[in-house]
N, C-alpha and C positions, 0 to 999 in steps of 0.2 A: 981741510977744516978751516972755516972762516970764523973770525971773532967779531962779535957785535956787542953794542952797549944798549941794553934795554932796561928802562926804569931804574937806572943806577946800578944795574947788575951786569958784570962782564960774563958773557956766556959763549960757549963754543957751539956752532951750528954745523951739523954734519951735512955736507953739500951733496952727498950721493943720493939722498932721498929725493926722488922725483915726485913732485906734487901732481895731482890729477887735474887741477884746474886748467882750463884751456885759456890760451892767450887771446884776449879780446882784440878786435880790430878797430874799435872805436872807443870813445871815452867811457870810463866806468868808475864806479865806486867799488872799493874792496873792503868789506867789513869783516871783522873777526876779533875775538877777545885778544887781549894783550898776550904776546908770546906765541901766536900761531905761525909766525914767520912771514907776515905780509911784506915787510920791508925787504927781507931776504929774497923772496920770490920775485918781487918787482925789480930789484936790483939786478938779478940774474936774467930776467926776461926782457927788460928794457934798459940795456946797458948804456945806450947813448942818450938817455932822457935827461932833461934838465930837472934837478931835484931841489925841493924845498922841504925841510923837516921842521915842523912847528914845535917840536920839542926843544929846538934851539931857542933859548930864552931871548937872545938878542933879536933874532929874526921875528919871533912872536911879538915882542914889544914894538918893533919898528912897524910891522904891519898893522898892529892894533891901533897905533897912533895915526898911521897914514896908509889906509887900504889901497890907495892909488899906486903905492910903491909896487904892488903886485904886477900891475900892467907894465911898469917901467922895467922890472926885472926880466920879463919875457918879451920885451918889445922887439928884440933883434932875431927872435926865432923864426924859422921859415915855416910856411904852411905845411901841415902834416907832422910837425915835430911833436914829440911826446914830452909832457910835463908831469912829474910826480910830486904830489903834495901829501906828505905824511902827517898824520894826526889832524886831519881836516876838521874834526869836531871841536878843536880848540878855537877856531876862528870861522864859524859857519858863514859869516857875512862875506867871506871871500868868494862864496859861490856865485855872487852877482858878477864879480870880475871874471870868474871862470866861464860863466855863461856868455859874457861878451867876447871872450877870447875864442870860444868855440864858434860863435856865430860870425865874428868879424875877421879873425885871424886864421880860422880853420885849424887851430891847434887841437891836439888830443890830450886828454888828462887821465891820469890814474890817481884817484883820490882815496887815500887810505884812512881808515878810522876804526876805533874800537867801540864806537857808539854813534847812533844817529839821534840820540835823545836831545842833545843841545841844538842840533840842526832844526828839529821839529819845534823845540821850545821857542826859538826866535822867529818862527814862522817862515823859515826858508825851505822851499821844497827841494827835492832831490833833482834839480835842474830840469824840472818839467818833462821828464822822460828822455832828455837828451843824453843821458849817460846810463849805461847798463848798471845793474846792481848785482855784484858778485860777493861770495862769501868764502873765507878760508877757515877751516876747522882744525882742531887738533888732528894729528896723523890718524888716518884710517888704516886698517890692516894692509890693504893693497899697496899703500905708499911705503909701509915699513918692510914689506916683503919678508925675507927670511929672518929679519930682526924682530918681527912681531912675536910678542910673548904675552899670552893671555893673563898670566899671573902678574906680570909687571904692569900691564894696562889696568887691571883691576885695582892694584895697590896704588900706583903712582899716576895713572892716566897716561895720555899720549901727547900732551902739549909739547911742541918742539923745544921750547925754552927749557922744559923740565926733562924731556926724554934724553937730551944730550948732556945733561949736567953731571958733574962728577959726584955731587951729593944731592940726590933728588929730594930728600927730606928737607934739607936746609933751603933749597930753592923754592920748594912748595910753601914753606913757612914764610919766606921772604915775599913770595908772590902775593899772598893774602894781605900782608902789611902794606905792600906797595900799591895794591889795588885800592885799599882804604885811603891811603895818603894821596896818590896821584890821580886816581880815577874819580873818587868820591869827594874827598876833602878839597883838593886843589881846584876842582871844577865847580865847587859849591853846589853839588847835586842835591845834598840833603842839608837841612838846618840842624838836625840833631845827630851828629856823628856818633856819639856814644850809643844812641838808640839803634842806629844801623849796625854798629859793631856787635851789639847784643843779638840783633836779628839774624846776622849772617850764620853763626853756628847752628841756630835753631832751624833755619831754612835748610841747611845742609842735612839735617836729620830727616827731612821730608823728601830727600832724593828718592825718586821712584815710588812715592806714596801719594795717596789722595790728600789734597790740601785741606787742612782744617785751619782756616784763617783765625778763628777765635782762639783756638789753642795756641797757635803760633804767636798771636799777639800777647796772650797771657804770659807765655814763657819768655818772650822777649821784653816784656814790660813796656809795650807801646800800644797805642790804640789800633783797633782793627782796620780803620781807614788808612792809618799810617802803614800798616803791613801791606795793604793792597798797593800802595804807592811804592813800597820797597820791592815788592815782587815785580812791578813794572821796571824798576831800575835793574834788577837782575837780568831781565829779558833785554832791556835796551843796551846794557853793557855786554850782552852776548855770553853771559855765564850760564844761563838756564833758560828753559822754556816750559810753558804750561801745556800739557796734553789734554785736550777736552774729552769728555765722555761722549760716546756716540748716542744720539738722541733719536733713534728709530722708533717706530710704533710697533713694538713687540707686545706680547701679552703681559710680559713682566715689566716692571718699572726700572729703568736704568738710573744709576747714580748721576747726579748733575755736577758734582764738584770735579774740577780738573786734577790731574796729577802733576807733580813738579819733577822735572828732570834737569839735572845739571849737565852741561855739555862736555864735562871732563871729570872723570871719577877722582883724579888726583886733587883737583881744586875743591871738589865737594868734601873730600876727606880732610884736606888741610884746613878748610873753613871750620870744621867741627873738631879740629885738633886730634885726629885719630889717624896716624900714619904708620902704625905698626901693621903686622900681618892681619889681614881681614879675617874676622870670624866666619864660620860656615854660614851663619844667618846673613851677615853683611855681604858675603860673596854673591848671594842670590840677587840682592838689590843692585850690586855693582855690575853683574853680568847683564841684568836687564838694562842698566844705564848704558852699557857698551852698545847693546843692540839699538837703543834709542838714538845714541850718537851716530851710529852708522846709517840708520834710516834717515835721519835729518841731514847728515853730511852728504850722502850720495844724491839725495834729492836736490839740495842747494848747489851741488857741483854740476848738476845737469846730467848725471849718470843714470838715475832712475826717475821716472815721472809718476806722480800721483796728484790727485786733487786735494785730498785731506788725509790727515793721520789722526786716529783716535785711539782710545782704549774702550773696551766694551764690558759691561757688567750687568747682571740681572738684579743686583742688589742683594742677592743671597750669598752667604759666605762661601768662597771657593768657586763660585760660578762666574768666572771672569776670563777675559782674554786680554793679554797685555797690549797688543797693538792690532789695529784694524786699518788697513790701507784701503782708501776709497778712490776708484777711478770711474767717473760717470756713475752708473748704477751697479758697478761690480766691486767685489771686495776680496781682500786677502787677509785672513785671520792668522795671527802669529802669537804663540805662547812660548815663553822663554823659561828654561830651567837650567840651573848651574851645576847639575849633577851629571855624572858619567853613565849612570844606569837608569833605565826607564822605570817609572812607577805608574801603575794603573790609575793612581789618584790624580794624575796630572791632566786628564783628558776631559774633566767635567765641563769646562768652559768651551772647549773646541767642539764637544758634542752638542752643547746647548745652542751655540751660534749657528748651527746648521739651519735653524728656523729662519734666520735672516735671509730674505730673498736676495740673490745675486752673489752669494759667497761662492767663489770659484776655487779657492785653495784654502786649506787649513794646514798650518805648519806648526810643528813643535821643534824648537831649536834647543839643543843641549850641548854639553861639553864632551860627549862621547865621540868616538871616531868612526861609527858605522851608520850608514844611511839605512833606515828601516821604513816599513810601510805598515800602518795600523789597519786593522780590519775594517774600520769605518772610513777608509780613504783619507786618513790624516797622514801627511808626510812627516817623517821624523828625520831631521837633518842635523848633522854635526855643525857647530858654528862655522868651521872653516868652509864647508860647502855652501852654507847659507850666505856667508859674506861674499863668497866668490860669485854666487848668483846675483846678489845685490850689485856688485861691482860691474857685472855684465849686463845689468838692466833686465834681469830675467825673473825678478820677484814681482 
C-alpha cells in the first residue's frame, strides 16, 4: 500500500488494482477528475521520468514568473526521455514550452490534469494534435475484480481516493469541500462561489434525470444562463456529462433536453449531502449512473468503440430507453433496472424502439443473476454479464 497526498488529504492507495489504461508510446494528456489515481498510475508506469508537480506552490510561482525556467529544468534530458507535468491546467501557457521540447529536443510528455477548461480559456490548444488525449475514470468493475461490490459502488462510488479510504463518508464530504476550494475558488473559475455552492447539490438531484435548467436555476437562486455555465464547469472538471436525446425521424416526437449523469455516484451523493443507505427509488438512479459510467469509461479507455451515445424517448411517459449506442447507422438499445426480478412493465421502451431502423440488439440489464431471453428477441442480462461484455468490447 502506498501513501499519497491529494488536495491536503493523506490517503492510502491500494497498489494491486491494475488499471485498464494502456501505456502510450508518445506524448499524451491524461485527464480525470481529482482522485482518479492519475499521479499514481503515471508514477508506476513511468518510473524513470522527470517529474514536475504544479501543486508545489514554490515551483508554480517560479514558473509563473519565469516560464523559460521550464526549458532550463529539462535542458539536460536526453532525446526520448519522459517528462511528467502534474496539474498542467494550473499553468496552461507551459504548453508552448512543451511544444518546443517535443519538436526540438524530441522529449516525451505525460501531462496530467483535472480540467481542460483553463487551457481553452487562454486560447492554448492541446498541442495541435502532437499529444494523445487519454482519460482515467473511477474504478470500473473489471479493475476491482473480486473486490467489486455493487452495493458499495451505488452508495460510495468507486473513485480510488474514496474506495481505499478508512472512512468513506468523511472522505466524500472532504472531497466536495476541497473541490469547491481548490478547483473552483483557487482557480477563479466562477465569480459567484456561493451561487455555485448552491447549484452543486441541486445539480446532484438531477443525476440520471432530464435536465430542467429553469427549475435548476430557480432552486439554486441563480440565472438560467449562469446555470448553463455551471453545467459546463461540471463537464470541464470531469464530474459529470450531459447525455443528449436521440433526434431520429420517428413518427413520434423525441424529447430534446439532455440528461445529466455524474461520473461517480459517491461524488453525486456527497454533493447533495445524502450518504446514508440509498432508498429503493434512489438505487434505480444510481444503478443507471453506474451503467452510464461504464459506457463512458470503457469507450474513453479504448475498450469499446461507438460513434455516439444517447438516450431515446417518445415523449410518452414510460416509453423510453436509457441508452442508445450508435455505430454508423447501427444501434444497440439498453434499458437498465435495479431489481432482481423481471417485470413485464419494463419492456415498453425496448418494444417501441424496434421501429428505429438499424437497431441490432435490445438489452435489458438488471441486478438478477440469470441470463434470460424475452419472446421479442430482447436479451435480459445480469449486470455482471453485461459489464463483462462491455469490457471485452462485445456490446
